[in-house]
C-alpha positions, 0 to 999 in steps of 0.5 A, a space after each residue: 263295560 266288559 265286552 269279552 266273549 263268555 267262555 263255555 262251561 267246560 272251558 270255565 271249569 278247566 280254568 277254575 281248576 287251574 286256580 283252585 284244584 280243590 272244592 271251593 265256594 259257590 255263591 249263587 243267586 236264587 230266582 231265575 238261577 236255582 229255580 225252574 219256572 219260579 219253583 225249586 225242583 228235586 234235581 236242585 236239592 239233589 245237586 246241592 246235597 252232592 256238592 256238599 258231600 263233595 266238599 263244596 261250600 254253597 251260599 245262596 245270595 239273593 234279593 229275596 227278603 230276610 223273612 223268606 231267606 231265614 227259612 232257606 238257610 235252615 232247610 237247604 243243604 247249604 252253608 248259609 244264605 244272604 238276603 236283600 242283595 247284600 243286606 243281611 246274612 243267615 249263617 245256617 241256623 245261627 242268628 242273622 247279621 246285618 252286612 251294612 250299617 243300619 240306622 234304627 230299623 223303623 226309621 230306615 223303613 220310613 225313609 225307604 217308604 218316602 223314596 217309594 212314594 216319590 217314585 209313585 208321584 213321578 207317575 209309576 204305577 207301582 205297589 209294594 211287593 208281597 214280601 216287602 213286609 218281611 224286609 229289613 234293609 231294602 224296599 221292593 215292588 214288582 217289575 210287572 208292567 215296567 219297561 227298561 226305560 222305566 228302570 233307567 228313569 227310576 235309577 236316575 231318580 233314586 241316585 239323585 236322592 242318594 239311594 240305590 236302585 236295581 232290579 231282578 227277574 221278579 222285583 225292583 229294589 230300593 236300598 242304601 248306596 253301597 249295598 250290593 251282593 258283592 259287597 255283602 259277599 266280601 264281608 261274609 267271606 272275611 268273617 265266616 270263610 277266611 279260608 277262601 280267596 276271591 279266586 276260589 269263589 264261583 259266583 252265579 246269577 241271571 239278572 241286573 241285581 247280580 251285576 256286582 258278582 260279575 265284576 272280574 276285579 272283585 270275583 274273577 270266576 263268574 257264571 251266568 245261566 243262559 237267561 242272563 242274555 236277556 239283560 246283556 245290554 243292561 249289564 255293566 259287567 258280564 259273567 266270565 261264562 254263560 251256560 248253555 241252558 237256562 235257570 236251574 238247568 244252567 246251574 245243574 250244567 255247571 254242577 255236573 261239570 264241577 263234580 265230573 
């Protein structure tokens, strides 16, 4: 586990500019990172537009469902959006593409449902999330009422069944082993943005389902908004930088430093 002390935003931006003096690519989580109390704000839209105008390439990298994220990729001033923690990518207004090998969709969803029922039989009081019906590669349920000990036990049960498990500020996710935000982002970079190396990418997040984006061996320039500290002890990898402010205000703090 990475125990290094995170740097400030000013230090981070200075170090990043030494590696990448020109605008690079920002891959950012959504819930808890781009939201304020669960909603988008006018200052977020303005910041995304300013980054775009300044030459930055911005991707949203979220655990939200494919059905929700397709609309985001269409309406926000971003270059694309990845859904379901690395399962599906929407390149702007083009057709979506799978980032992991998938069996026939109906069979895959049935297999995920079996794992979910298995967790219920272990005594967990869980119901599918409201957006679960719009998903292609994973299965989700709310974190409401669940404890850190529950998350640990669920992960152990899923791994014994050869399935992955993670959670965010809003949802728990069941998914095929090997699926992650970092794995999906690497594939998106190779296929759509080969001009960017990992050293020219800034990754942002706030919770355990962003932990692969914090792996310095994959993406050395990572940022956590301040609320990431709620999960600090549970993270296998820590972000290189932690903002002073939480949620979208932390994203804006980084944006202002990059644009300034």
